Each structure stands twice: as structure tokens, then as C-alpha cells.
C-alpha positions as CSV (number, residue, x, y, z in Angstrom):
1,M,-3.8,-30.4,1.0
2,K,-6.0,-28.1,3.0
3,I,-4.7,-24.5,2.9
4,G,-6.1,-21.6,4.9
5,I,-5.6,-18.0,3.9
6,V,-6.4,-15.4,6.6
7,G,-7.3,-12.1,5.0
8,A,-9.3,-11.9,1.7
9,G,-7.8,-8.7,0.4
10,A,-5.7,-8.4,-2.9
11,S,-2.9,-10.7,-2.0
12,G,-5.0,-13.3,-0.3
13,V,-7.6,-13.7,-2.9
14,F,-5.1,-13.4,-5.8
15,L,-3.2,-16.4,-4.0
16,A,-6.3,-18.4,-3.5
17,I,-7.3,-18.2,-7.2
18,R,-3.7,-18.9,-8.6
19,L,-3.2,-21.7,-6.2
20,K,-6.6,-23.4,-7.1
21,E,-6.0,-22.8,-10.8
22,R,-2.7,-24.5,-10.6
23,N,-3.7,-27.2,-8.1
24,P,-7.6,-28.1,-8.6
25,S,-7.3,-31.0,-5.9
26,F,-6.3,-28.5,-3.2
27,D,-8.9,-27.4,-0.5
28,V,-8.4,-23.7,-0.3
29,T,-10.2,-21.6,2.2
30,L,-10.3,-17.9,2.6
31,I,-11.0,-16.3,6.1
32,E,-12.2,-12.7,6.2
33,R,-13.2,-10.5,9.1
34,N,-15.3,-8.2,7.0
35,D,-18.9,-9.1,5.7
36,K,-17.4,-9.0,2.1
37,I,-14.1,-9.7,0.5
38,L,-11.7,-7.2,-1.3
39,K,-13.2,-4.1,0.4
40,K,-9.9,-2.2,0.4
41,V,-9.5,-3.0,-3.4
42,L,-12.6,-1.0,-4.1
43,V,-11.0,2.2,-2.8
44,T,-7.6,1.8,-4.6
45,G,-6.7,4.3,-7.4
46,N,-9.5,6.5,-6.3
47,G,-12.0,3.7,-7.1
48,R,-10.4,2.9,-10.4
49,C,-7.9,0.3,-9.2
50,N,-4.4,1.0,-10.7
51,Y,-3.3,-2.7,-10.2
52,A,0.1,-2.6,-12.2
53,N,2.8,-0.2,-13.3
54,T,5.0,-1.0,-16.3
55,G,7.6,1.7,-15.4
56,D,11.0,1.4,-13.7
57,L,11.0,0.0,-10.1
58,K,14.1,1.7,-9.0
59,D,13.7,3.2,-5.5
60,K,9.9,2.6,-5.5
61,Y,10.0,0.3,-2.6
62,N,11.5,0.7,0.9
63,D,13.3,-2.6,0.5
64,K,14.9,-4.3,-2.6
65,F,13.3,-7.6,-1.6
66,A,10.2,-6.4,-3.5
67,N,12.3,-5.8,-6.6
68,K,13.5,-9.4,-6.4
69,L,9.9,-10.8,-6.3
70,L,8.9,-8.6,-9.2
71,E,11.8,-9.9,-11.2
72,D,10.1,-13.3,-11.1
73,F,6.5,-12.1,-11.5
74,N,6.6,-8.7,-13.2
75,A,3.9,-6.1,-14.3
76,N,3.3,-8.0,-17.6
77,D,2.9,-11.2,-15.7
78,I,0.3,-9.5,-13.4
79,I,-1.4,-7.9,-16.4
80,K,-1.6,-11.4,-18.1
81,A,-3.0,-13.1,-15.0
82,F,-5.8,-10.5,-14.5
83,D,-6.7,-10.6,-18.2
84,S,-7.3,-14.3,-17.8
85,F,-9.7,-13.4,-14.8
86,G,-11.6,-10.9,-17.2
87,V,-9.9,-7.8,-16.0
88,H,-8.7,-6.3,-19.1
89,P,-6.1,-3.6,-19.1
90,T,-6.0,0.0,-20.3
91,Y,-3.1,2.2,-19.9
92,T,-2.5,5.9,-18.7
93,G,1.1,6.2,-19.4
94,E,2.8,3.6,-17.3
95,L,-0.2,3.1,-14.9
96,V,-2.5,0.0,-15.6
97,F,-6.2,0.0,-15.0
98,P,-9.2,-2.2,-15.7
99,V,-10.7,-1.1,-19.1
100,S,-13.9,-0.1,-17.2
101,L,-11.9,2.3,-15.0
102,N,-13.7,0.9,-12.1
103,A,-12.4,-1.2,-9.2
104,Q,-15.8,-2.9,-8.9
105,T,-14.9,-4.7,-12.0
106,V,-11.9,-6.2,-10.5
107,V,-13.8,-7.3,-7.4
108,L,-16.6,-8.8,-9.5
109,M,-14.3,-10.8,-11.7
110,M,-12.2,-12.0,-8.8
111,N,-15.3,-13.1,-7.0
112,R,-16.4,-14.8,-10.1
113,K,-13.2,-16.8,-10.3
114,I,-13.6,-17.8,-6.6
115,T,-17.0,-19.2,-7.4
116,E,-16.0,-21.0,-10.5
117,L,-12.9,-22.7,-8.7
118,G,-14.9,-23.7,-5.7
119,I,-12.7,-21.8,-3.2
120,K,-14.5,-21.6,0.3
121,V,-15.0,-18.3,1.7
122,F,-15.8,-17.4,5.4
123,T,-16.7,-13.9,6.2
124,N,-17.3,-12.1,9.5
125,E,-14.6,-14.3,11.0
126,K,-12.2,-12.2,13.0
127,V,-9.0,-14.4,13.7
128,I,-7.8,-14.1,17.3
129,D,-5.0,-16.7,17.3
130,Y,-3.5,-19.7,15.7
131,Q,-1.5,-22.8,17.0
132,K,0.6,-25.4,15.3
133,K,-0.3,-28.9,16.4
134,N,1.1,-32.1,15.0
135,D,2.1,-30.4,11.6
136,Q,-1.1,-28.8,11.2
137,F,-2.4,-25.2,12.1
138,V,-5.5,-24.6,14.3
139,V,-6.9,-21.1,13.5
140,K,-9.2,-19.7,16.0
141,S,-11.7,-16.9,15.2
142,E,-14.2,-15.3,17.5
143,N,-16.8,-17.7,16.2
144,N,-15.0,-20.8,14.8
145,E,-11.9,-23.0,14.8
146,F,-10.4,-24.1,11.5
147,I,-7.7,-26.7,10.9
148,F,-5.3,-26.6,8.0
149,D,-2.2,-28.4,6.6
150,K,-0.6,-25.1,5.6
151,L,-1.5,-21.5,6.7
152,V,-1.1,-18.2,4.9
153,L,-1.4,-14.8,6.7
154,S,-2.4,-12.2,4.2
155,S,-4.3,-9.8,6.6
156,G,-2.4,-6.4,5.7
157,G,-1.0,-3.8,8.1
158,K,-2.9,-1.0,9.9
159,S,-4.0,1.4,7.1
160,Y,-7.8,1.8,6.5
161,P,-8.7,0.1,10.0
162,Q,-12.4,1.0,9.0
163,L,-12.0,-1.6,6.2
164,G,-10.7,-4.3,8.6
165,T,-6.9,-3.9,8.6
166,D,-6.4,-2.8,12.1
167,G,-3.2,-4.6,13.0
168,T,-4.9,-7.5,14.7
169,V,-2.6,-10.2,13.0
170,I,0.5,-8.0,13.6
171,D,-0.4,-8.3,17.3
172,I,-0.8,-12.0,17.2
173,L,2.5,-12.4,15.4
174,N,4.1,-10.3,18.2
175,K,2.7,-12.5,20.8
176,H,4.1,-15.5,18.9
177,G,7.6,-13.9,19.2
178,Y,8.1,-12.6,15.6
179,K,10.1,-9.4,15.1
180,I,7.9,-6.6,14.0
181,K,9.3,-3.4,12.6
182,E,7.4,-0.5,14.1
183,L,4.3,0.5,11.9
184,S,3.5,4.0,10.9
185,P,1.0,5.6,8.2
186,T,2.4,6.0,4.8
187,L,1.1,7.3,1.5
188,C,-0.8,9.8,3.5
189,P,-1.0,13.6,3.9
190,I,1.5,15.4,6.1
191,K,1.0,17.6,9.0
192,V,3.3,20.6,9.1
193,K,4.3,23.2,11.8
194,E,3.4,26.2,9.8
195,N,-0.1,27.6,9.7
196,T,-1.9,26.7,6.4
197,K,-5.5,27.2,7.4
198,K,-5.8,30.4,5.4
199,I,-5.1,28.6,2.2
200,S,-6.9,25.3,3.1
201,G,-8.5,23.8,-0.1
202,Q,-6.3,25.6,-2.4
203,R,-4.4,23.6,-5.1
204,V,-1.1,24.4,-6.7
205,K,1.2,22.9,-9.3
206,S,4.6,22.6,-7.7
207,R,8.1,21.1,-7.8
208,V,8.3,19.5,-4.4
209,S,11.6,18.9,-2.6
210,L,12.1,16.8,0.5
211,C,15.0,18.2,2.4
212,Q,16.8,17.2,5.5
213,N,19.3,19.4,7.1
214,N,18.9,21.8,4.1
215,K,19.9,19.1,1.6
216,I,17.6,17.8,-1.1
217,I,17.1,14.1,-0.8
218,Y,14.0,13.6,-3.1
219,Q,12.2,15.8,-5.6
220,E,9.0,15.3,-7.7
221,D,6.7,17.7,-9.6
222,G,3.0,17.4,-8.9
223,E,-0.2,19.0,-7.5
224,V,-0.2,19.8,-3.9
225,L,-3.5,20.4,-1.9
226,F,-3.2,22.6,1.2
227,K,-5.2,21.3,4.2
228,D,-6.2,23.1,7.5
229,D,-2.8,21.7,9.1
230,G,-0.8,20.3,6.4
231,L,-0.3,19.1,2.8
232,S,-1.8,16.5,0.5
233,G,-1.8,15.3,-3.1
234,I,-0.1,12.3,-4.8
235,V,3.3,14.0,-4.7
236,I,2.9,14.6,-0.9
237,L,1.8,11.0,-0.4
238,N,5.1,10.0,-2.2
239,I,7.0,12.3,0.1
240,S,5.5,10.6,3.1
241,S,6.9,7.3,1.9
242,K,10.4,8.8,1.6
243,I,10.2,10.3,5.1
244,N,9.2,6.9,6.4
245,R,12.5,5.6,5.1
246,L,14.7,8.1,6.9
247,N,16.7,7.0,9.9
248,N,15.3,9.9,11.7
249,R,12.9,12.7,11.0
250,N,14.8,15.6,12.5
251,N,15.1,18.8,10.4
252,V,12.9,17.5,7.7
253,Q,11.3,20.1,5.4
254,I,9.0,20.0,2.4
255,V,9.9,22.9,0.1
256,L,7.7,24.0,-2.7
257,D,8.5,25.9,-5.9
258,L,5.4,27.2,-7.2
259,A,6.9,28.6,-10.4
260,P,9.6,26.2,-11.3
261,S,9.7,27.2,-14.9
262,Y,10.1,30.9,-14.1
263,T,13.4,31.6,-12.3
264,K,12.9,35.3,-11.7
265,T,9.5,36.0,-10.4
266,G,8.9,39.4,-8.7
267,K,6.5,39.5,-5.7
268,E,4.2,42.0,-7.5
269,R,3.6,39.3,-10.1
270,Y,2.9,36.3,-7.8
271,D,-0.7,36.3,-8.7
272,E,0.2,35.5,-12.4
273,Y,1.3,32.1,-11.2
274,V,-0.8,31.1,-8.3
275,S,-4.4,31.9,-7.3
276,P,-5.0,35.2,-5.6
277,K,-5.5,33.5,-2.3
278,V,-2.2,31.8,-2.5
279,A,-0.5,34.9,-3.7
280,E,-2.0,36.8,-0.7
281,Y,-0.8,34.2,1.7
282,L,2.7,34.5,0.2
283,L,2.9,38.3,0.3
284,G,1.2,38.5,3.7
285,N,3.8,36.2,5.2
286,N,6.8,37.5,3.3
287,L,7.3,34.0,1.6
288,D,9.2,33.2,-1.5
289,I,7.2,31.6,-4.3
290,H,10.3,29.5,-5.3
291,H,11.2,28.4,-1.8
292,L,7.9,27.9,0.3
293,A,9.3,25.8,3.2
294,F,7.2,23.6,5.5
295,T,8.5,21.8,8.5
296,F,7.4,18.1,8.9
297,K,5.5,17.6,12.1
298,A,3.5,14.3,11.7
299,F,1.6,11.9,9.4
300,Y,-2.0,11.8,9.2
301,D,-3.5,8.8,10.7
302,Y,-4.2,5.4,9.5
303,Q,-7.8,6.1,8.6
304,I,-6.7,7.9,5.4
305,A,-3.2,6.3,4.9
306,E,-3.3,4.2,1.8
307,V,-0.8,1.7,3.3
308,S,1.4,1.2,6.3
309,H,5.1,1.3,6.8
310,G,6.7,-1.5,8.8
311,G,5.3,-4.9,9.7
312,L,6.7,-8.3,9.8
313,A,10.5,-8.2,9.6
314,L,12.0,-9.7,6.5
315,E,14.6,-11.7,8.4
316,E,11.7,-13.8,9.7
317,V,10.9,-15.3,6.4
318,T,12.7,-17.4,3.8
319,D,13.0,-16.4,0.2
320,S,9.7,-18.2,-0.4
321,L,8.1,-16.1,2.4
322,E,7.8,-19.1,4.6
323,S,8.2,-18.5,8.4
324,K,11.7,-19.6,9.7
325,K,10.2,-20.3,13.1
326,E,7.1,-22.3,12.0
327,K,7.3,-24.4,8.9
328,G,4.2,-24.4,6.7
329,L,3.3,-20.8,7.7
330,Y,3.6,-18.2,5.0
331,F,3.1,-14.5,4.8
332,T,2.0,-12.2,1.8
333,G,1.4,-8.5,1.1
334,E,1.2,-5.5,3.4
335,L,1.8,-7.6,6.5
336,L,5.3,-7.8,5.6
337,D,7.8,-4.8,6.1
338,V,7.5,-3.7,2.4
339,D,5.7,-0.7,1.0
340,G,6.0,1.2,-2.1
341,M,5.0,4.7,-3.6
342,C,1.9,5.6,-5.4
343,G,1.1,4.2,-8.8
344,G,0.2,0.5,-8.3
345,Y,3.4,-0.6,-6.7
346,N,1.8,-1.8,-3.4
347,L,-0.8,-3.9,-5.3
348,M,2.0,-5.4,-7.5
349,F,3.9,-6.4,-4.5
350,A,0.8,-8.0,-3.1
351,F,0.3,-10.1,-6.2
352,A,4.1,-10.9,-6.5
353,S,4.2,-12.0,-2.9
354,A,1.1,-14.1,-3.4
355,E,2.7,-15.7,-6.6
356,K,5.8,-16.5,-4.6
357,V,3.7,-18.4,-2.0
358,K,1.7,-20.2,-4.7
359,K,4.9,-21.6,-6.1
360,A,6.2,-22.7,-2.8
361,L,2.9,-24.4,-1.9
362,G,1.9,-25.8,-5.3
363,E,4.8,-26.4,-7.6
């Protein structure tokens, strides 16, 4: 069987390896638009590649479909698979990293497996369309034409377009009549309506509350980084994920408590809990250290968003991630309308979705 995988990112490469390991007779081909594979993996986890999370999955994804896949192929299964590739785990709490704490190790070991297994890789091949003809798929790139018995689209969404995921395949699917949920950046900094330029670059420990219509809908403790026109930090990236899940973005505020352990903090003592610059900002604008409210304006763009929200609607696929329209066509990873919070959850979905397709194709 000839199987083509468009997109040699996390889910595409994982699928190719797992599929070829299980079915050595299969002819497996990866088609990648970049000059190298797994480019986006190199920047995950700040270059350390947090590839799994052993914690609770409750409310970590925008759709429970992800949780179903991860019941079948969980964090421990992912850790075991990567260990067999030569990527051995080390733990920081529930977060799982390669023991080298370097994403280059992950890329190196996955490349090594590709070579060992004889998986074909075509780089610098931007796919512009595909067609189904006589139960086969004809994939057209800007340079070549490929024919496969089965086709898997693993090309991602729109995050990090500078690394190749610019939504081209999403546009192709739209042209083919698939329902696409509107895409937007997520796991990204947030622009706010208030002026933060005077404290740009300052970092604060904070209890961060996401509020809508003055009601708290999510809360998390973490470090916040002030930017010229907004907020950043892992906790803010998670807040962006929660905002993306709202039915509307009206009356949304991010409220910071900069001294959550101290309930009575007089203004004359603000500089005991935050930097002098932040204390000056609070006092100069008559702001409350326990209720520093910022109004949501917009997300930062795709260039610095870790993933994209939206994508191929889940009602377009079967439980095995096969197209309901075109038999023999499958989808994995961020191309689908599934996204998770920080902490390895998006990579875990990439791997679990790849494993689901592997079973559909090879077992």
C-alpha cells in the first residue's frame, strides 16, 4: 500500500514512523514544504520540547474529542513510544521533556528512525491541490505530482507561518467543500485597551482571572510579562485559549491580583510586593494592586502564536479521522478543530491523532 502524508511536522512524522514500524511492507512517503522536516518541533517548549503531560486532561482542550483519543493512546503510551525512538524522558512535575532538555534531540532521533525504516521524504514541495481518481489520490505540488492509495493531511493550521504552516491546506479543503471552523491565533500574547507601555518588560507574579460581564470564568496563578500594548507569559497564553472558546468576546477582562497572599495591602506599601516601576504605575493611575483590570482587545498574530484555534470541523471526520466525504483521506493534528492549553497538550493530541490514523490504516 502506498501512503502519502502531507506535512512532516509532529503528527505527520510520528504517523510515518509508527505506521512503517507496524507495517514494514507499506510504502510511506512524507511531503514537506520546508527544506527540513520537524522545524516547528524545534521551537516547542522554548526549545526543550515538552512532548507529553502526565496530569489531568480535564478542560485542557476546546473539545472532548481530544480526550477520547488520549484515552486510547495516553501520555504513558507516548512516553513509551518516544523512549523506543531514543528520546528518553525526564520530568518537571507533570511535564515530560527529553532527558537532554533539547528539542534537537527529538528531531535527531525521529530523523534517525525515518532513515532506518526507509520512509521516503520529499522536502521543498508545497502542495497546491489533490484529487481522487479511481480510488487513488493524486497530490499536486508546485514541482511534482504524486499518486497514493491512501492520503493523510497533517499540515497544521496557521500558527508560525514562517515555519510553513500558513493555512494553505486549510484553503484547499475549503475549496473541496469541507466545513472549516474560523481560525484565530491562540496560546499567544493578548493586546489590551489600557496603556501598558510604561511598564513594558516588567514581570510580575500574579493571580490571573479571566472575567466576562464581571464574572470569573477561569483563574490561574503565574508570571505575567507586560508588553508595549498588552500581556504575555504562560498564564496569559492559557487565558488566550480560554477566550477563544467563548461564544463571544464582549466585556472580557483579564484581572490581575499582584499580591494574592496579602488581603490588605495599603497603597503606601505597594513597592513591597511589586517592582518600583510597577508600583509607580499603580499609584500614578490610582489602580488597585488586588484588582488590576485589563480589557481584551485582540490576540497577537499568528507569527508568535503557538497554535491556531479552529480548523477542519470535527463533524467532517469519522472516529478514525477519515473523511466522511472522501474515503481513504485522513487528517491529523492541528489541521483539525482541536487545540489545547500550554504544557505539551497540543503535541499529545498530534501524536494521539496520528496513532488513531495508524490503527485505521494498518491494523
